[in-house]
Structure formats: structure tokens, C-alpha cells
C-alpha positions, 0 to 999 in steps of 0.5 A: 436887457438890451440883448433880450429886446434884440433877440425878440426883434430878430425872432419876429423879423425872421417870422415875418420874412417867411413865405405865406401859404399862397407863395409857398405853392408857387415856389420850387421845392428848393425855395419853399417856405423861404421867399415870397412871390413867384419862383425863378423864371428859368435855370439861368436864375440859379446860375446868377444866384450861384455866381453872386454867392461865390462872389460874396464869399470870395469878397468876404474871405479877402476882407477878413484876411486883409483885416486880420493880416494886412501885410503892409510890411513889404518894402514896396508897399505904397505906405512905406514909400510915403512914410520914407519920403 
């Protein structure tokens, strides 16, 4: 029952986030139907977004990697030096 409510909530929240027809005309082809408001002001906006996306994916990769295999068994790890003293 809870999953049904969650699915309905996600369905309607996605619909509300889609761009309206007036905003869709202002967007470049790449972003049409995705965002509201005016489009990017210059090509630097795409560079900033690309760098940010890369940073987020690198952070996500290392977060998952260190959650799955923290590699705290090394003799020089700070945790080992605290436990031994």
C-alpha cells in the first residue's frame, strides 16, 4: 500500500517538474521540455554543468567504493594505531 502512494507521488512530482510550453520555446534543443525559465546565457554554462556532473560522479564512485570496501586493514591506518595504544 505504501509503495502505491510513493509511486503516485513520484509520478505527479515528475509531471510538475516538466517545462511549460512558454518556457519550452526559450530553451535550446538540448534542454527543451526539461527545465523552466530561460536557457543558458553562454557556452560557459555547459562547461560549468559538465565539470559539476563529473565531480558528482567521481564523488559518488568513491563514496560507494569506500562504503563497500573501506580498506581499514592496513597497518598504518589511524584506526589501527588508536586501537593498539
